[in-house]
N, C-alpha and C positions, 0 to 999 in steps of 0.2 A: 504494500500500500504506500502511496506517495507521501502521506502525512507522517508515517513512521520514519521514512527516510529523511524527511525534512527535520523531524524532531531530534534526530541525531546531532544536528548542528546547534541545538539549544544548550546554553551554558548553565542556566538556573531555571528550575521549574518549581512552581508553587501550586498548592491545592488547599482548599478549605478544610479538608480532613485527611487523616492518614489513609482511610479507606479509599478515597478518590485517587490519591496519589498511588497507592498500591495497585489499584485496578489499571491505571494507565501504564504503570511499569510492567505489570503482568502481560499486557497487550503489546509490549515492545516499544512503547513511547519513551522518549527522553533517556536513552541508554547511557549517554555521556554526561548528563546534567547533575549538578548538585541539586538536591531537593529539600524543600522546606514546606512545613505546614503553616499557613497563615489563616487563622480562623476568621470567619465572617463576623463574629460578634464584636461590636465596638467596645465591649466591656473587657475583652481579653487584653492581656499585656502585649505590647508590640514584639514582633519577632525581629531580631537583629540579623540582617543579611550582610555578609562581608562586602566591604567597599573595595576599590582598587580595580575598576573596570579598565580594560585595555583602551588605548587611544581611539579605537574605531567607534563609530556611533553606537549607542545603546538602542536596541530594537526590542519591542515587546510584541508578543503574540498572545491574544486571549482566545482560548477555546472553552466555550461554556455558554452559560445563560445568565444574564443580569436579571435580578428580580428585586422587588421592593421588600424591605425588612421592617 
């Protein structure tokens, strides 16, 4: 699948739960990425993600659904 191939280029992948992250990894997505759980809840403490991005532009890809909370 083309999306799996493209996801191999991702450096960092986040998901709202460990379950969602696990499901994507089991399906072969984000094999080379550092992974982090970033909960949806605004009451949760922030997750620190390492800084020090390379000089190239930072690009974001959102795969999912936005919904009101």
